[in-house]
CHARMM-style PDB file with segment names, atoms N, HN, CA, C and O in Angstrom:
ATOM      1  N   MET     1       0.845  -1.174   0.000  1.00  0.00      PROA
ATOM      2  CA  MET     1       0.000   0.000   0.000  1.00  0.00      PROA
ATOM      3  C   MET     1       0.894   1.242   0.000  1.00  0.00      PROA
ATOM      4  O   MET     1       1.861   1.323   0.757  1.00  0.00      PROA
ATOM      5  N   TYR     2       0.569   2.172  -0.828  1.00  0.00      PROA
ATOM      6  HN  TYR     2      -0.217   2.107  -1.443  1.00  0.00      PROA
ATOM      7  CA  TYR     2       1.346   3.398  -0.927  1.00  0.00      PROA
ATOM      8  C   TYR     2       0.641   4.539  -0.199  1.00  0.00      PROA
ATOM      9  O   TYR     2      -0.584   4.656  -0.219  1.00  0.00      PROA
ATOM     10  N   LEU     3       1.452   5.373   0.441  1.00  0.00      PROA
ATOM     11  HN  LEU     3       2.448   5.279   0.457  1.00  0.00      PROA
ATOM     12  CA  LEU     3       0.948   6.519   1.190  1.00  0.00      PROA
ATOM     13  C   LEU     3       1.563   7.800   0.632  1.00  0.00      PROA
ATOM     14  O   LEU     3       2.667   7.787   0.088  1.00  0.00      PROA
ATOM     15  N   THR     4       0.837   8.897   0.775  1.00  0.00      PROA
ATOM     16  HN  THR     4      -0.059   8.908   1.217  1.00  0.00      PROA
ATOM     17  CA  THR     4       1.400  10.197   0.430  1.00  0.00      PROA
ATOM     18  C   THR     4       2.297  10.649   1.587  1.00  0.00      PROA
ATOM     19  O   THR     4       2.348   9.997   2.630  1.00  0.00      PROA
ATOM     20  N   ILE     5       2.990  11.747   1.399  1.00  0.00      PROA
ATOM     21  HN  ILE     5       2.949  12.276   0.552  1.00  0.00      PROA
ATOM     22  CA  ILE     5       3.845  12.267   2.469  1.00  0.00      PROA
ATOM     23  C   ILE     5       3.000  12.624   3.690  1.00  0.00      PROA
ATOM     24  O   ILE     5       3.401  12.359   4.823  1.00  0.00      PROA
ATOM     25  N   LYS     6       1.845  13.215   3.465  1.00  0.00      PROA
ATOM     26  HN  LYS     6       1.518  13.430   2.544  1.00  0.00      PROA
ATOM     27  CA  LYS     6       0.967  13.585   4.576  1.00  0.00      PROA
ATOM     28  C   LYS     6       0.501  12.346   5.340  1.00  0.00      PROA
ATOM     29  O   LYS     6       0.532  12.331   6.571  1.00  0.00      PROA
ATOM     30  N   GLU     7       0.074  11.317   4.627  1.00  0.00      PROA
ATOM     31  HN  GLU     7       0.049  11.329   3.628  1.00  0.00      PROA
ATOM     32  CA  GLU     7      -0.383  10.087   5.275  1.00  0.00      PROA
ATOM     33  C   GLU     7       0.760   9.391   6.014  1.00  0.00      PROA
ATOM     34  O   GLU     7       0.566   8.838   7.096  1.00  0.00      PROA
ATOM     35  N   THR     8       1.951   9.425   5.419  1.00  0.00      PROA
ATOM     36  HN  THR     8       2.109   9.875   4.540  1.00  0.00      PROA
ATOM     37  CA  THR     8       3.123   8.823   6.063  1.00  0.00      PROA
ATOM     38  C   THR     8       3.456   9.566   7.343  1.00  0.00      PROA
ATOM     39  O   THR     8       3.781   8.943   8.354  1.00  0.00      PROA
ATOM     40  N   ALA     9       3.381  10.885   7.313  1.00  0.00      PROA
ATOM     41  HN  ALA     9       3.118  11.391   6.491  1.00  0.00      PROA
ATOM     42  CA  ALA     9       3.656  11.689   8.500  1.00  0.00      PROA
ATOM     43  C   ALA     9       2.665  11.354   9.609  1.00  0.00      PROA
ATOM     44  O   ALA     9       3.052  11.253  10.773  1.00  0.00      PROA
ATOM     45  N   GLU    10       1.406  11.184   9.264  1.00  0.00      PROA
ATOM     46  HN  GLU    10       1.092  11.266   8.318  1.00  0.00      PROA
ATOM     47  CA  GLU    10       0.396  10.816  10.259  1.00  0.00      PROA
ATOM     48  C   GLU    10       0.660   9.408  10.796  1.00  0.00      PROA
ATOM     49  O   GLU    10       0.535   9.162  11.995  1.00  0.00      PROA
ATOM     50  N   HSD    11       1.026   8.487   9.901  1.00  0.00      PROA
ATOM     51  HN  HSD    11       1.128   8.687   8.926  1.00  0.00      PROA
ATOM     52  CA  HSD    11       1.297   7.094  10.289  1.00  0.00      PROA
ATOM     53  C   HSD    11       2.477   7.002  11.252  1.00  0.00      PROA
ATOM     54  O   HSD    11       2.453   6.209  12.193  1.00  0.00      PROA
ATOM     55  N   LEU    12       3.505   7.809  11.017  1.00  0.00      PROA
ATOM     56  HN  LEU    12       3.524   8.453  10.252  1.00  0.00      PROA
ATOM     57  CA  LEU    12       4.715   7.770  11.840  1.00  0.00      PROA
ATOM     58  C   LEU    12       4.708   8.798  12.969  1.00  0.00      PROA
ATOM     59  O   LEU    12       5.631   8.830  13.783  1.00  0.00      PROA
ATOM     60  N   SER    13       3.686   9.626  13.021  1.00  0.00      PROA
ATOM     61  HN  SER    13       2.937   9.600  12.360  1.00  0.00      PROA
ATOM     62  CA  SER    13       3.580  10.709  14.022  1.00  0.00      PROA
ATOM     63  C   SER    13       4.781  11.650  13.951  1.00  0.00      PROA
ATOM     64  O   SER    13       5.395  11.985  14.964  1.00  0.00      PROA
ATOM     65  N   LEU    14       5.093  12.060  12.738  1.00  0.00      PROA
ATOM     66  HN  LEU    14       4.594  11.788  11.915  1.00  0.00      PROA
ATOM     67  CA  LEU    14       6.201  12.981  12.484  1.00  0.00      PROA
ATOM     68  C   LEU    14       5.703  14.125  11.612  1.00  0.00      PROA
ATOM     69  O   LEU    14       4.687  13.979  10.931  1.00  0.00      PROA
ATOM     70  N   PRO    15       6.403  15.272  11.617  1.00  0.00      PROA
ATOM     71  CA  PRO    15       5.993  16.396  10.769  1.00  0.00      PROA
ATOM     72  C   PRO    15       6.185  16.076   9.284  1.00  0.00      PROA
ATOM     73  O   PRO    15       7.105  15.352   8.904  1.00  0.00      PROA
ATOM     74  N   GLU    16       5.301  16.630   8.457  1.00  0.00      PROA
ATOM     75  HN  GLU    16       4.554  17.219   8.765  1.00  0.00      PROA
ATOM     76  CA  GLU    16       5.376  16.420   7.006  1.00  0.00      PROA
ATOM     77  C   GLU    16       6.704  16.918   6.433  1.00  0.00      PROA
ATOM     78  O   GLU    16       7.288  16.268   5.566  1.00  0.00      PROA
ATOM     79  N   ASP    17       7.182  18.063   6.914  1.00  0.00      PROA
ATOM     80  HN  ASP    17       6.708  18.591   7.619  1.00  0.00      PROA
ATOM     81  CA  ASP    17       8.444  18.614   6.409  1.00  0.00      PROA
ATOM     82  C   ASP    17       9.603  17.652   6.640  1.00  0.00      PROA
ATOM     83  O   ASP    17      10.484  17.510   5.792  1.00  0.00      PROA
ATOM     84  N   TYR    18       9.593  16.995   7.791  1.00  0.00      PROA
ATOM     85  HN  TYR    18       8.877  17.110   8.480  1.00  0.00      PROA
ATOM     86  CA  TYR    18      10.656  16.048   8.123  1.00  0.00      PROA
ATOM     87  C   TYR    18      10.601  14.831   7.190  1.00  0.00      PROA
ATOM     88  O   TYR    18      11.636  14.369   6.710  1.00  0.00      PROA
ATOM     89  N   ILE    19       9.405  14.320   6.939  1.00  0.00      PROA
ATOM     90  HN  ILE    19       8.564  14.695   7.330  1.00  0.00      PROA
ATOM     91  CA  ILE    19       9.247  13.181   6.028  1.00  0.00      PROA
ATOM     92  C   ILE    19       9.715  13.565   4.631  1.00  0.00      PROA
ATOM     93  O   ILE    19      10.412  12.797   3.968  1.00  0.00      PROA
ATOM     94  N   GLU    20       9.329  14.754   4.189  1.00  0.00      PROA
ATOM     95  HN  GLU    20       8.763  15.378   4.727  1.00  0.00      PROA
ATOM     96  CA  GLU    20       9.738  15.207   2.861  1.00  0.00      PROA
ATOM     97  C   GLU    20      11.253  15.342   2.769  1.00  0.00      PROA
ATOM     98  O   GLU    20      11.843  14.992   1.747  1.00  0.00      PROA
ATOM     99  N   SER    21      11.890  15.845   3.826  1.00  0.00      PROA
ATOM    100  HN  SER    21      11.411  16.129   4.657  1.00  0.00      PROA
ATOM    101  CA  SER    21      13.349  15.970   3.802  1.00  0.00      PROA
ATOM    102  C   SER    21      14.011  14.595   3.761  1.00  0.00      PROA
ATOM    103  O   SER    21      15.040  14.432   3.105  1.00  0.00      PROA
ATOM    104  N   LEU    22      13.444  13.604   4.445  1.00  0.00      PROA
ATOM    105  HN  LEU    22      12.608  13.736   4.978  1.00  0.00      PROA
ATOM    106  CA  LEU    22      13.990  12.244   4.397  1.00  0.00      PROA
ATOM    107  C   LEU    22      13.843  11.634   3.007  1.00  0.00      PROA
ATOM    108  O   LEU    22      14.711  10.886   2.558  1.00  0.00      PROA
ATOM    109  N   VAL    23      12.753  11.950   2.335  1.00  0.00      PROA
ATOM    110  HN  VAL    23      12.048  12.557   2.701  1.00  0.00      PROA
ATOM    111  CA  VAL    23      12.547  11.458   0.967  1.00  0.00      PROA
ATOM    112  C   VAL    23      13.581  12.090   0.035  1.00  0.00      PROA
ATOM    113  O   VAL    23      14.180  11.400  -0.789  1.00  0.00      PROA
ATOM    114  N   VAL    24      13.786  13.387   0.163  1.00  0.00      PROA
ATOM    115  HN  VAL    24      13.299  13.947   0.833  1.00  0.00      PROA
ATOM    116  CA  VAL    24      14.752  14.094  -0.685  1.00  0.00      PROA
ATOM    117  C   VAL    24      16.174  13.589  -0.430  1.00  0.00      PROA
ATOM    118  O   VAL    24      16.977  13.492  -1.358  1.00  0.00      PROA
ATOM    119  N   GLN    25      16.482  13.270   0.829  1.00  0.00      PROA
ATOM    120  HN  GLN    25      15.829  13.349   1.583  1.00  0.00      PROA
ATOM    121  CA  GLN    25      17.807  12.733   1.182  1.00  0.00      PROA
ATOM    122  C   GLN    25      17.937  11.247   0.839  1.00  0.00      PROA
ATOM    123  O   GLN    25      18.999  10.652   1.027  1.00  0.00      PROA
ATOM    124  N   LYS    26      16.855  10.656   0.338  1.00  0.00      PROA
ATOM    125  HN  LYS    26      15.993  11.139   0.185  1.00  0.00      PROA
ATOM    126  CA  LYS    26      16.789   9.242  -0.030  1.00  0.00      PROA
ATOM    127  C   LYS    26      16.966   8.308   1.167  1.00  0.00      PROA
ATOM    128  O   LYS    26      17.476   7.197   1.027  1.00  0.00      PROA
ATOM    129  N   LYS    27      16.541   8.768   2.341  1.00  0.00      PROA
ATOM    130  HN  LYS    27      16.126   9.671   2.455  1.00  0.00      PROA
ATOM    131  CA  LYS    27      16.558   7.916   3.529  1.00  0.00      PROA
ATOM    132  C   LYS    27      15.258   7.128   3.637  1.00  0.00      PROA
ATOM    133  O   LYS    27      15.184   6.123   4.344  1.00  0.00      PROA
ATOM    134  N   ILE    28      14.234   7.597   2.925  1.00  0.00      PROA
ATOM    135  HN  ILE    28      14.294   8.413   2.351  1.00  0.00      PROA
ATOM    136  CA  ILE    28      12.978   6.866   2.777  1.00  0.00      PROA
ATOM    137  C   ILE    28      12.780   6.658   1.283  1.00  0.00      PROA
ATOM    138  O   ILE    28      12.844   7.602   0.495  1.00  0.00      PROA
ATOM    139  N   ARG    29      12.538   5.405   0.909  1.00  0.00      PROA
ATOM    140  HN  ARG    29      12.486   4.639   1.550  1.00  0.00      PROA
ATOM    141  CA  ARG    29      12.300   5.113  -0.509  1.00  0.00      PROA
ATOM    142  C   ARG    29      10.918   5.616  -0.905  1.00  0.00      PROA
ATOM    143  O   ARG    29       9.941   5.417  -0.183  1.00  0.00      PROA
ATOM    144  N   ALA    30      10.850   6.267  -2.054  1.00  0.00      PROA
ATOM    145  HN  ALA    30      11.644   6.429  -2.641  1.00  0.00      PROA
ATOM    146  CA  ALA    30       9.585   6.814  -2.524  1.00  0.00      PROA
ATOM    147  C   ALA    30       9.565   6.847  -4.045  1.00  0.00      PROA
ATOM    148  O   ALA    30      10.609   6.888  -4.696  1.00  0.00      PROA
ATOM    149  N   LEU    31       8.365   6.829  -4.593  1.00  0.00      PROA
ATOM    150  HN  LEU    31       7.517   6.796  -4.064  1.00  0.00      PROA
ATOM    151  CA  LEU    31       8.151   6.975  -6.028  1.00  0.00      PROA
ATOM    152  C   LEU    31       7.528   8.337  -6.278  1.00  0.00      PROA
ATOM    153  O   LEU    31       6.723   8.818  -5.480  1.00  0.00      PROA
ATOM    154  N   HSD    32       7.902   8.950  -7.378  1.00  0.00      PROA
ATOM    155  HN  HSD    32       8.557   8.559  -8.025  1.00  0.00      PROA
ATOM    156  CA  HSD    32       7.298  10.235  -7.732  1.00  0.00      PROA
ATOM    157  C   HSD    32       6.436   9.997  -8.958  1.00  0.00      PROA
ATOM    158  O   HSD    32       6.942   9.587 -10.002  1.00  0.00      PROA
ATOM    159  N   ASP    33       5.144  10.248  -8.844  1.00  0.00      PROA
ATOM    160  HN  ASP    33       4.733  10.582  -7.995  1.00  0.00      PROA
ATOM    161  CA  ASP    33       4.225   9.978  -9.956  1.00  0.00      PROA
ATOM    162  C   ASP    33       3.997  11.197 -10.840  1.00  0.00      PROA
ATOM    163  O   ASP    33       3.067  11.218 -11.647  1.00  0.00      PROA
ATOM    164  N   GLY    34       4.841  12.209 -10.690  1.00  0.00      PROA
ATOM    165  HN  GLY    34       5.596  12.192 -10.034  1.00  0.00      PROA
ATOM    166  CA  GLY    34       4.699  13.422 -11.483  1.00  0.00      PROA
ATOM    167  C   GLY    34       4.044  14.545 -10.698  1.00  0.00      PROA
ATOM    168  O   GLY    34       4.259  15.719 -10.997  1.00  0.00      PROA
ATOM    169  N   GLN    35       3.255  14.200  -9.708  1.00  0.00      PROA
ATOM    170  HN  GLN    35       3.080  13.246  -9.465  1.00  0.00      PROA
ATOM    171  CA  GLN    35       2.577  15.208  -8.896  1.00  0.00      PROA
ATOM    172  C   GLN    35       2.979  15.136  -7.432  1.00  0.00      PROA
ATOM    173  O   GLN    35       3.111  16.161  -6.763  1.00  0.00      PROA
ATOM    174  N   GLN    36       3.172  13.918  -6.938  1.00  0.00      PROA
ATOM    175  HN  GLN    36       3.064  13.086  -7.481  1.00  0.00      PROA
ATOM    176  CA  GLN    36       3.464  13.750  -5.524  1.00  0.00      PROA
ATOM    177  C   GLN    36       4.343  12.526  -5.315  1.00  0.00      PROA
ATOM    178  O   GLN    36       4.484  11.680  -6.198  1.00  0.00      PROA
ATOM    179  N   TYR    37       4.924  12.452  -4.137  1.00  0.00      PROA
ATOM    180  HN  TYR    37       4.809  13.139  -3.419  1.00  0.00      PROA
ATOM    181  CA  TYR    37       5.706  11.282  -3.763  1.00  0.00      PROA
ATOM    182  C   TYR    37       4.774  10.242  -3.152  1.00  0.00      PROA
ATOM    183  O   TYR    37       3.873  10.570  -2.381  1.00  0.00      PROA
ATOM    184  N   LEU    38       5.008   8.987  -3.510  1.00  0.00      PROA
ATOM    185  HN  LEU    38       5.740   8.720  -4.136  1.00  0.00      PROA
ATOM    186  CA  LEU    38       4.267   7.880  -2.931  1.00  0.00      PROA
ATOM    187  C   LEU    38       5.257   6.982  -2.208  1.00  0.00      PROA
ATOM    188  O   LEU    38       6.291   6.603  -2.759  1.00  0.00      PROA
ATOM    189  N   ILE    39       4.927   6.650  -0.974  1.00  0.00      PROA
ATOM    190  HN  ILE    39       4.087   6.958  -0.527  1.00  0.00      PROA
ATOM    191  CA  ILE    39       5.834   5.908  -0.099  1.00  0.00      PROA
ATOM    192  C   ILE    39       5.192   4.575   0.250  1.00  0.00      PROA
ATOM    193  O   ILE    39       4.043   4.524   0.687  1.00  0.00      PROA
ATOM    194  N   ASN    40       5.946   3.491   0.054  1.00  0.00      PROA
ATOM    195  HN  ASN    40       6.880   3.532  -0.301  1.00  0.00      PROA
ATOM    196  CA  ASN    40       5.448   2.163   0.389  1.00  0.00      PROA
ATOM    197  C   ASN    40       5.418   1.996   1.903  1.00  0.00      PROA
ATOM    198  O   ASN    40       6.443   2.132   2.571  1.00  0.00      PROA
ATOM    199  N   LYS    41       4.254   1.704   2.433  1.00  0.00      PROA
ATOM    200  HN  LYS    41       3.421   1.593   1.891  1.00  0.00      PROA
ATOM    201  CA  LYS    41       4.048   1.590   3.877  1.00  0.00      PROA
ATOM    202  C   LYS    41       4.809   0.398   4.472  1.00  0.00      PROA
ATOM    203  O   LYS    41       5.185   0.432   5.643  1.00  0.00      PROA
ATOM    204  N   GLU    42       5.034  -0.634   3.690  1.00  0.00      PROA
ATOM    205  HN  GLU    42       4.728  -0.661   2.738  1.00  0.00      PROA
ATOM    206  CA  GLU    42       5.663  -1.864   4.186  1.00  0.00      PROA
ATOM    207  C   GLU    42       7.107  -1.655   4.643  1.00  0.00      PROA
ATOM    208  O   GLU    42       7.608  -2.436   5.451  1.00  0.00      PROA
ATOM    209  N   GLN    43       7.779  -0.629   4.151  1.00  0.00      PROA
ATOM    210  HN  GLN    43       7.371   0.006   3.494  1.00  0.00      PROA
ATOM    211  CA  GLN    43       9.173  -0.419   4.536  1.00  0.00      PROA
ATOM    212  C   GLN    43       9.327  -0.011   5.996  1.00  0.00      PROA
ATOM    213  O   GLN    43      10.440  -0.015   6.520  1.00  0.00      PROA
ATOM    214  N   PHE    44       8.230   0.339   6.659  1.00  0.00      PROA
ATOM    215  HN  PHE    44       7.326   0.342   6.233  1.00  0.00      PROA
ATOM    216  CA  PHE    44       8.284   0.746   8.060  1.00  0.00      PROA
ATOM    217  C   PHE    44       7.917  -0.391   9.017  1.00  0.00      PROA
ATOM    218  O   PHE    44       8.020  -0.222  10.232  1.00  0.00      PROA
ATOM    219  N   ASN    45       7.494  -1.537   8.499  1.00  0.00      PROA
ATOM    220  HN  ASN    45       7.410  -1.674   7.512  1.00  0.00      PROA
ATOM    221  CA  ASN    45       7.070  -2.645   9.364  1.00  0.00      PROA
ATOM    222  C   ASN    45       8.201  -3.133  10.263  1.00  0.00      PROA
ATOM    223  O   ASN    45       7.997  -3.307  11.464  1.00  0.00      PROA
ATOM    224  N   SER    46       9.377  -3.353   9.709  1.00  0.00      PROA
ATOM    225  HN  SER    46       9.543  -3.212   8.733  1.00  0.00      PROA
ATOM    226  CA  SER    46      10.478  -3.852  10.534  1.00  0.00      PROA
ATOM    227  C   SER    46      10.880  -2.805  11.575  1.00  0.00      PROA
ATOM    228  O   SER    46      11.254  -3.155  12.695  1.00  0.00      PROA
ATOM    229  N   HSD    47      10.804  -1.538  11.213  1.00  0.00      PROA
ATOM    230  HN  HSD    47      10.500  -1.254  10.304  1.00  0.00      PROA
ATOM    231  CA  HSD    47      11.112  -0.468  12.163  1.00  0.00      PROA
ATOM    232  C   HSD    47      10.148  -0.524  13.347  1.00  0.00      PROA
ATOM    233  O   HSD    47      10.566  -0.435  14.501  1.00  0.00      PROA
ATOM    234  N   HSD    48       8.849  -0.673  13.052  1.00  0.00      PROA
ATOM    235  HN  HSD    48       8.509  -0.745  12.114  1.00  0.00      PROA
ATOM    236  CA  HSD    48       7.850  -0.746  14.123  1.00  0.00      PROA
ATOM    237  C   HSD    48       8.050  -1.997  14.981  1.00  0.00      PROA
ATOM    238  O   HSD    48       7.883  -1.953  16.199  1.00  0.00      PROA
ATOM    239  N   GLU    49       8.404  -3.102  14.343  1.00  0.00      PROA
ATOM    240  HN  GLU    49       8.540  -3.138  13.353  1.00  0.00      PROA
ATOM    241  CA  GLU    49       8.640  -4.339  15.089  1.00  0.00      PROA
ATOM    242  C   GLU    49       9.832  -4.176  16.037  1.00  0.00      PROA
ATOM    243  O   GLU    49       9.785  -4.625  17.181  1.00  0.00      PROA
ATOM    244  N   GLN    50      10.888  -3.538  15.561  1.00  0.00      PROA
ATOM    245  HN  GLN    50      10.926  -3.172  14.631  1.00  0.00      PROA
ATOM    246  CA  GLN    50      12.063  -3.314  16.401  1.00  0.00      PROA
ATOM    247  C   GLN    50      11.747  -2.377  17.561  1.00  0.00      PROA
ATOM    248  O   GLN    50      12.217  -2.598  18.677  1.00  0.00      PROA
ATOM    249  N   LEU    51      10.961  -1.340  17.312  1.00  0.00      PROA
ATOM    250  HN  LEU    51      10.580  -1.161  16.405  1.00  0.00      PROA
ATOM    251  CA  LEU    51      10.563  -0.422  18.385  1.00  0.00      PROA
ATOM    252  C   LEU    51       9.733  -1.145  19.439  1.00  0.00      PROA
ATOM    253  O   LEU    51       9.936  -0.953  20.638  1.00  0.00      PROA
ATOM    254  N   GLU    52       8.803  -1.970  18.990  1.00  0.00      PROA
ATOM    255  HN  GLU    52       8.639  -2.126  18.016  1.00  0.00      PROA
ATOM    256  CA  GLU    52       7.960  -2.704  19.929  1.00  0.00      PROA
ATOM    257  C   GLU    52       8.794  -3.677  20.756  1.00  0.00      PROA
ATOM    258  O   GLU    52       8.570  -3.820  21.958  1.00  0.00      PROA
ATOM    259  N   LYS    53       9.745  -4.339  20.126  1.00  0.00      PROA
ATOM    260  HN  LYS    53       9.927  -4.223  19.150  1.00  0.00      PROA
ATOM    261  CA  LYS    53      10.621  -5.267  20.838  1.00  0.00      PROA
ATOM    262  C   LYS    53      11.446  -4.520  21.890  1.00  0.00      PROA
ATOM    263  O   LYS    53      11.610  -5.000  23.012  1.00  0.00      PROA
ATOM    264  N   ALA    54      11.961  -3.350  21.525  1.00  0.00      PROA
ATOM    265  HN  ALA    54      11.827  -2.959  20.614  1.00  0.00      PROA
ATOM    266  CA  ALA    54      12.753  -2.548  22.461  1.00  0.00      PROA
ATOM    267  C   ALA    54      11.888  -2.072  23.630  1.00  0.00      PROA
ATOM    268  O   ALA    54      12.352  -2.045  24.769  1.00  0.00      PROA
ATOM    269  N   ARG    55      10.641  -1.699  23.359  1.00  0.00      PROA
ATOM    270  HN  ARG    55      10.264  -1.721  22.433  1.00  0.00      PROA
ATOM    271  CA  ARG    55       9.731  -1.273  24.434  1.00  0.00      PROA
ATOM    272  C   ARG    55       9.469  -2.417  25.412  1.00  0.00      PROA
ATOM    273  O   ARG    55       9.458  -2.214  26.626  1.00  0.00      PROA
ATOM    274  N   LYS    56       9.257  -3.618  24.876  1.00  0.00      PROA
ATOM    275  HN  LYS    56       9.266  -3.783  23.890  1.00  0.00      PROA
ATOM    276  CA  LYS    56       9.011  -4.780  25.734  1.00  0.00      PROA
ATOM    277  C   LYS    56      10.237  -5.088  26.586  1.00  0.00      PROA
ATOM    278  O   LYS    56      10.106  -5.374  27.776  1.00  0.00      PROA
ATOM    279  N   GLN    57      11.426  -5.033  25.991  1.00  0.00      PROA
ATOM    280  HN  GLN    57      11.533  -4.800  25.024  1.00  0.00      PROA
ATOM    281  CA  GLN    57      12.653  -5.301  26.734  1.00  0.00      PROA
ATOM    282  C   GLN    57      12.856  -4.268  27.837  1.00  0.00      PROA
ATOM    283  O   GLN    57      13.262  -4.619  28.944  1.00  0.00      PROA
ATOM    284  N   LEU    58      12.580  -3.012  27.551  1.00  0.00      PROA
ATOM    285  HN  LEU    58      12.250  -2.727  26.651  1.00  0.00      PROA
ATOM    286  CA  LEU    58      12.712  -1.959  28.547  1.00  0.00      PROA
ATOM    287  C   LEU    58      11.728  -2.171  29.693  1.00  0.00      PROA
ATOM    288  O   LEU    58      12.085  -2.008  30.859  1.00  0.00      PROA
ATOM    289  N   ALA    59      10.492  -2.534  29.361  1.00  0.00      PROA
ATOM    290  HN  ALA    59      10.202  -2.666  28.413  1.00  0.00      PROA
ATOM    291  CA  ALA    59       9.491  -2.782  30.400  1.00  0.00      PROA
ATOM    292  C   ALA    59       9.904  -3.957  31.277  1.00  0.00      PROA
ATOM    293  O   ALA    59       9.754  -3.903  32.497  1.00  0.00      PROA
ATOM    294  N   GLU    60      10.419  -5.011  30.669  1.00  0.00      PROA
ATOM    295  HN  GLU    60      10.541  -5.056  29.677  1.00  0.00      PROA
ATOM    296  CA  GLU    60      10.886  -6.166  31.441  1.00  0.00      PROA
ATOM    297  C   GLU    60      12.037  -5.759  32.363  1.00  0.00      PROA
ATOM    298  O   GLU    60      12.082  -6.150  33.529  1.00  0.00      PROA
ATOM    299  N   TRP    61      12.958  -4.976  31.824  1.00  0.00      PROA
ATOM    300  HN  TRP    61      12.922  -4.658  30.876  1.00  0.00      PROA
ATOM    301  CA  TRP    61      14.114  -4.535  32.603  1.00  0.00      PROA
ATOM    302  C   TRP    61      13.681  -3.672  33.782  1.00  0.00      PROA
ATOM    303  O   TRP    61      14.214  -3.805  34.884  1.00  0.00      PROA
ATOM    304  N   GLN    62      12.701  -2.776  33.545  1.00  0.00      PROA
ATOM    305  HN  GLN    62      12.268  -2.669  32.650  1.00  0.00      PROA
ATOM    306  CA  GLN    62      12.220  -1.894  34.617  1.00  0.00      PROA
ATOM    307  C   GLN    62      11.460  -2.668  35.687  1.00  0.00      PROA
ATOM    308  O   GLN    62      11.475  -2.275  36.854  1.00  0.00      PROA
ATOM    309  N   ASN    63      10.805  -3.746  35.320  1.00  0.00      PROA
ATOM    310  HN  ASN    63      10.793  -4.066  34.373  1.00  0.00      PROA
ATOM    311  CA  ASN    63      10.024  -4.533  36.275  1.00  0.00      PROA
ATOM    312  C   ASN    63      10.863  -5.580  37.010  1.00  0.00      PROA
ATOM    313  O   ASN    63      10.392  -6.192  37.968  1.00  0.00      PROA
ATOM    314  N   GLU    64      12.083  -5.783  36.571  1.00  0.00      PROA
ATOM    315  HN  GLU    64      12.465  -5.286  35.792  1.00  0.00      PROA
ATOM    316  CA  GLU    64      12.948  -6.773  37.204  1.00  0.00      PROA
ATOM    317  C   GLU    64      13.409  -6.253  38.568  1.00  0.00      PROA
ATOM    318  O   GLU    64      13.868  -5.116  38.681  1.00  0.00      PROA
ATOM    319  N   PRO    65      13.284  -7.091  39.600  1.00  0.00      PROA
ATOM    320  CA  PRO    65      13.699  -6.619  40.930  1.00  0.00      PROA
ATOM    321  C   PRO    65      15.213  -6.455  41.013  1.00  0.00      PROA
ATOM    322  O   PRO    65      15.969  -7.150  40.334  1.00  0.00      PROA
ATOM    323  N   ILE    66      15.630  -5.532  41.849  1.00  0.00      PROA
ATOM    324  HN  ILE    66      15.016  -4.967  42.400  1.00  0.00      PROA
ATOM    325  CA  ILE    66      17.057  -5.289  42.039  1.00  0.00      PROA
ATOM    326  C   ILE    66      17.601  -6.404  42.927  1.00  0.00      PROA
ATOM    327  O   ILE    66      17.082  -6.628  44.021  1.00  0.00      PROA
ATOM    328  N   PRO    67      18.639  -7.105  42.474  1.00  0.00      PROA
ATOM    329  CA  PRO    67      19.169  -8.193  43.297  1.00  0.00      PROA
ATOM    330  C   PRO    67      19.831  -7.651  44.565  1.00  0.00      PROA
ATOM    331  O   PRO    67      20.394  -6.556  44.571  1.00  0.00      PROA
ATOM    332  N   GLU    68      19.751  -8.425  45.614  1.00  0.00      PROA
ATOM    333  HN  GLU    68      19.294  -9.315  45.609  1.00  0.00      PROA
ATOM    334  CA  GLU    68      20.349  -8.027  46.873  1.00  0.00      PROA
ATOM    335  C   GLU    68      21.860  -8.135  46.758  1.00  0.00      PROA
ATOM    336  O   GLU    68      22.378  -9.125  46.243  1.00  0.00      PROA
ATOM    337  N   ASP    69      22.563  -7.124  47.234  1.00  0.00      PROA
ATOM    338  HN  ASP    69      22.142  -6.320  47.653  1.00  0.00      PROA
ATOM    339  CA  ASP    69      24.020  -7.101  47.166  1.00  0.00      PROA
ATOM    340  C   ASP    69      24.597  -7.976  48.277  1.00  0.00      PROA
ATOM    341  O   ASP    69      24.324  -7.735  49.453  1.00  0.00      PROA
ATOM    342  N   PRO    70      25.385  -8.983  47.925  1.00  0.00      PROA
ATOM    343  CA  PRO    70      25.913  -9.880  48.963  1.00  0.00      PROA
ATOM    344  C   PRO    70      26.946  -9.211  49.873  1.00  0.00      PROA
ATOM    345  O   PRO    70      27.237  -9.734  50.948  1.00  0.00      PROA
ATOM    346  N   ASP    71      27.501  -8.079  49.470  1.00  0.00      PROA
ATOM    347  HN  ASP    71      27.265  -7.654  48.597  1.00  0.00      PROA
ATOM    348  CA  ASP    71      28.512  -7.399  50.265  1.00  0.00      PROA
ATOM    349  C   ASP    71      27.923  -6.518  51.370  1.00  0.00      PROA
ATOM    350  O   ASP    71      28.637  -6.095  52.278  1.00  0.00      PROA
ATOM    351  N   ILE    72      26.647  -6.252  51.290  1.00  0.00      PROA
ATOM    352  HN  ILE    72      26.067  -6.596  50.551  1.00  0.00      PROA
ATOM    353  CA  ILE    72      26.021  -5.407  52.292  1.00  0.00      PROA
ATOM    354  C   ILE    72      25.633  -6.266  53.489  1.00  0.00      PROA
ATOM    355  O   ILE    72      24.934  -7.270  53.347  1.00  0.00      PROA
ATOM    356  N   LYS    73      26.095  -5.857  54.676  1.00  0.00      PROA
ATOM    357  HN  LYS    73      26.662  -5.042  54.791  1.00  0.00      PROA
ATOM    358  CA  LYS    73      25.792  -6.594  55.893  1.00  0.00      PROA
ATOM    359  C   LYS    73      25.157  -5.644  56.889  1.00  0.00      PROA
ATOM    360  O   LYS    73      25.576  -4.498  57.048  1.00  0.00      PROA
ATOM    361  N   ASP    74      24.157  -6.144  57.537  1.00  0.00      PROA
ATOM    362  HN  ASP    74      23.817  -7.076  57.408  1.00  0.00      PROA
ATOM    363  CA  ASP    74      23.475  -5.349  58.537  1.00  0.00      PROA
ATOM    364  C   ASP    74      24.265  -5.435  59.854  1.00  0.00      PROA
ATOM    365  O   ASP    74      24.305  -6.484  60.498  1.00  0.00      PROA
ATOM    366  N   GLU    75      24.886  -4.326  60.238  1.00  0.00      PROA
ATOM    367  HN  GLU    75      24.854  -3.474  59.715  1.00  0.00      PROA
ATOM    368  CA  GLU    75      25.719  -4.323  61.435  1.00  0.00      PROA
ATOM    369  C   GLU    75      25.144  -3.362  62.469  1.00  0.00      PROA
ATOM    370  O   GLU    75      25.745  -2.330  62.769  1.00  0.00      PROA
ATOM    371  N   ASP    76      24.010  -3.696  62.997  1.00  0.00      PROA
ATOM    372  HN  ASP    76      23.522  -4.535  62.753  1.00  0.00      PROA
ATOM    373  CA  ASP    76      23.393  -2.835  64.023  1.00  0.00      PROA
ATOM    374  C   ASP    76      23.986  -3.058  65.349  1.00  0.00      PROA
ATOM    375  OT1 ASP    76      23.585  -2.418  66.320  1.00  0.00      PROA
TER     376      ASP     76
END
């Protein structure tokens, strides 16, 4: 499925100007149909998968209990 720059910006929650600059810099693959750039939505799937994986790993890390330090001794 192809998206316009505006639709891509909404999909990625980024400004349109930024998406357009990435297209011009060839950091995002796009086709120009003579009037507008068309961007294949599928090229962002792996990016979203990696972000989701990183979010899950961070959540797991934050929920992991802090191990007790064996060097600390209670000397009351």
